[in-house]
C-alpha positions in Angstrom: -36.0 -33.7 150.8 -36.1 -33.3 146.9 -38.4 -29.8 147.2 -35.8 -28.3 149.6 -33.5 -28.8 146.5 -35.3 -27.4 144.0 -36.0 -24.5 146.6 -39.7 -25.3 146.4 -41.5 -24.4 149.9 -42.5 -27.0 152.5 -44.9 -26.6 155.4 -43.2 -26.4 158.4 -45.8 -28.7 159.7 -45.0 -31.3 157.8 -41.3 -31.3 159.1 -40.0 -33.1 161.5 -36.8 -33.7 163.9 -35.4 -36.3 162.5 -36.2 -34.8 158.6 -34.4 -31.7 159.2 -31.5 -34.3 161.0 -31.2 -35.8 156.6 -31.4 -33.3 155.7 -28.9 -32.0 157.3 -26.3 -34.7 157.1 -27.2 -34.9 153.2 -25.9 -31.2 153.2 -22.8 -32.5 154.7 -22.0 -35.7 152.4 -23.4 -38.2 153.6 -25.6 -40.7 152.3 -27.8 -42.8 153.6 -25.8 -45.9 155.6 -27.0 -48.6 158.1 -28.0 -47.9 161.6 -24.3 -47.9 162.6 -22.7 -46.0 159.5 -24.8 -43.0 159.9 -24.6 -43.2 163.6 -20.6 -43.3 162.9 -20.4 -40.1 160.8 -23.3 -38.2 162.7 -20.2 -38.6 164.9 -17.9 -37.3 162.8 -19.7 -34.5 161.5 -20.4 -33.5 165.3 -16.8 -33.5 165.3 -16.0 -31.2 162.4 -18.8 -28.8 163.8 -16.9 -28.3 166.9 -13.9 -27.4 165.2 -15.7 -25.7 163.3 -16.6 -23.7 166.4 -13.5 -23.6 167.8 -12.3 -22.0 164.6 -14.8 -19.8 164.5 -13.5 -18.6 168.3 -9.9 -18.3 167.3 -10.6 -16.0 164.6 -12.7 -13.7 166.8 -10.1 -14.0 169.4 -7.0 -13.2 167.6 -9.1 -10.2 165.5 -9.9 -8.6 168.7 -6.5 -8.8 170.7 -5.5 -7.4 167.0 -8.0 -4.8 167.2 -6.3 -4.2 170.7 -3.1 -4.4 171.0 -1.8 -3.0 167.3 -4.1 -0.8 165.7 -5.3 0.5 169.7 -8.9 0.5 168.6 -12.2 -1.4 169.9 -13.5 -4.4 168.6 -15.4 -3.4 165.1 -19.1 -4.3 166.5 -19.9 -6.2 162.7 -17.0 -8.4 164.0 -18.9 -9.4 167.1 -22.0 -9.9 165.2 -20.6 -12.1 163.0 -18.9 -14.3 165.2 -22.0 -14.3 167.7 -24.2 -15.3 164.1 -21.8 -18.0 162.9 -21.8 -19.4 166.8 -25.6 -20.0 166.4 -25.9 -21.1 163.3 -22.7 -24.0 164.6 -24.8 -24.8 167.8 -27.8 -24.7 165.9 -26.9 -28.1 164.1 -25.3 -29.2 166.8 -29.1 -29.4 168.7 -30.3 -30.9 165.8 -27.7 -33.5 165.5 -27.6 -34.5 169.3 -31.3 -34.8 168.4 -30.7 -37.3 165.3 -28.6 -39.0 167.6 -31.5 -39.4 169.9 -33.6 -40.5 168.1 -31.7 -43.9 166.9 -31.1 -45.2 169.9 
């Protein structure tokens, strides 16, 4: 993990799913805890990611409705692509967290 923080490349074969989950939880600001603490922190991170996904969807919906009703223009392609990319990133992070929770049981 220290190599990741320093910007060094790590071969893909050495990174396992649990290591990826640990890196993600460290990025989200969680330190090493006991198993029960870590599980509750993973659930909090999952709730945060769910709310983030809802916020992305809400923002896209508001922008698209505004474009269609007030501006009477089609929805910009860049808006659609950026919303899809953000949603895909959040869903990928949720998958990593669900695998981490599954590995702890």
